[in-house]
N, C-alpha and C positions, 0 to 999 in steps of 0.2 A: 770783133776783129781779132785776128791772130796776134798774140803778144810778140813784140819785137825785142823784148828783153832777153838777154842771154846770161847764163850763170857765169860767175867769175871762175876762171880756171883754178883747179886745186893745185896749189904750188907746194903742198906738203910733200917732202921726199917720200917715195914709195916705202922705204924702210921704216918710216915713222907712222904710216897710216894704219888704222886699226884693221884687224882681220877677224873673221869669224872664229878661227882657231884660237887667236889670242884672247878674244872675248870669252871663249869657253874656259880657257885655262885661268884667266883672271877671276871669273866667277867662282870656280872651284876653290881658289885660294882664299878669297875674302869671305865667301859664304861658309866654308868649313871653319874658319877662324871664328866667325860670329856664332855659329852653332856650338862650338866648343866653349866659348866664353859665356854663353847665356844658358847653357844646359844644366849646370850644377851650381848655380848661384855665383859663378865667377864674374869678373868684369874685365874689361880690356886695360887693366892697370889704371894709372892716373889719367888726369885730363889730357895731358900731352899725348899719351898713347892713344886715347880715343880720337883725338884730333888728327893724328897721323893716319890712323886707320880710315877715318872718314874722308880724308883728302884722297887717299888711294882709291876708295870706293867711288868718290865723286868723279875722278878721272875715268874710271871704268864706265860709269853711267854716261859720261859724255861720249865715249867711244861707241857704246852700245846704241845710244840715241842717233849718232851720226850714221851708223850702219842700218838704223831702223830695224834692229834685230828683235823682232817681237817675242820669240821664245826666250831669249836671254833676259829681256826686260820683264817678261811675265814671271820668270823664275826668280829674278831679283826681288820683285814686289812680294812674292810669296815668302821669300827668305826674311825680308824685313818684317812682314806681318807676323810670321811665326815667332821671330825673335821678340817682337813687341809683346806677344802673349806670355812669353817665358819671363820677361823682365818684370820685376816688382816696382810699382810706382814709388817714386821718391827714394830717399836714402842714398846709399853709395852708388846705385845704378842710375841715378837721375840723369847724369850727363849722357851716358850711353843711350838711355831711353829717348832723350830729346833728339839725339843725332839720328837714331834709327827711324824715328817718326818723320823727321825732315827728309831723309833719304827716300823713305817710302812715298812721300808726296812727289818728289822729283821723278821717281821711277814710274808712278802712276801717270804723271803728265807726259813723260816720254813715251810710255806705252800707248796712251791715247793718240798722240801725234802719229806714231808709227802705224797704228791701225787705220787711222784716217787716210794716211798716204797710201797704204795698201789697198784700201777700198777705192781710192781715186785711180790707182794704177790698174784696177780690174775693169774699169769702165773706159771704153773707147770714147775720147772726147767728141767724136763725130757721130756717136750712136744716138738713137732717139732717146734712150734712157738718160744719157748724160745731158742732152739738150733739155729734156723735160725737167730734170733736177735743177739745172741752172735757172730755168724759167720759174719754177715753183719757188725757188729761193728768192728771186727778185719780186715775185708777185704772190705773196701769201694769200691763201684761200682762193686761188684761181681754180676754176671748175675744169672738168675734163673736156667739156665742149670748147672752152676758151683755149685750152692747151692745144686742142686739135686745130683751131683756127690760127693760132699764133705760129704753130710749127708746120701747118699745111700738111697734116698727116691724118690717116683714117683713125677712127675711134678705137678700132681693134688693136692697133699698134700702141696707142696710149694705154689701153687696158693692160697689155702685156708688159710694157715698160713700167707702168705704175705698180704692178704686182711684184716685179723684180726689185724695184726700189723699196717697196714695203717690206719685203722679206729680208732685205739687208739693213733695215732700220734707218733708212735715209729719209723717208717721208712718212707722213700720216695723212689720213683722209678723215675729216671731221665735218659735222653739220653746223652750219651757221644760218639760222632762220630756216628757210625752205630749201636752201641749196647746200650741196656737199662740195667742199673745197680741199685742195691739197696744201699741205704745209711741209716745209723741210724741218727735220729734227735738228738738234744742235750738231750732231755728227754729219747730217746731210748738208747743213750750212757750210761746214768746214770743207767737205768734199766738193761742194758746188763752187766754192771760191777757188779751190785748186784747179778745177776743171775750167773755170772761166779764165784763169790766168794762162792756161795752156791753149786758149783760143778755140773754145767750143763753137763760138759763133763766127 
């Protein structure tokens, strides 16, 4: 059934909301600083300086995550990974190394969420593919024949929908005994839950 829940209105003043332009400028500022400080054996000064830098980057990550800015989050993850390779384990860079590793984990999680939301947005909740994905998520190892029966649709449509979901990495088809069944991948499960919340059925 369609969801009756409504999102709470965004009461943040427009002047304080993150923008794509602001995200881009912010990335250039902190990524350039990180590259400079890790390029020639330098560090971001004492622990307090590292913590101030990390706090600023943390705020940037929150804004990028709220915007679901996939390119920005992907660039951030690369910047953290590259810096991690330049930093030497232990010693005077230990604090910065730990902070960079932690921020990389946050960037990866935010990127995963943004990509899942983007995938959900590309599927019409009323489409056969979306309905099939939700059904497969709810009934692991359901066969194509059973999908046809549940959705009251021709097998050719399920074949097309299944192929599209497979190509997007949302489902897999495996054999269990003599039958082949559909399973949702972890990404597919996340997308299916979002679609279900939007009232697929």
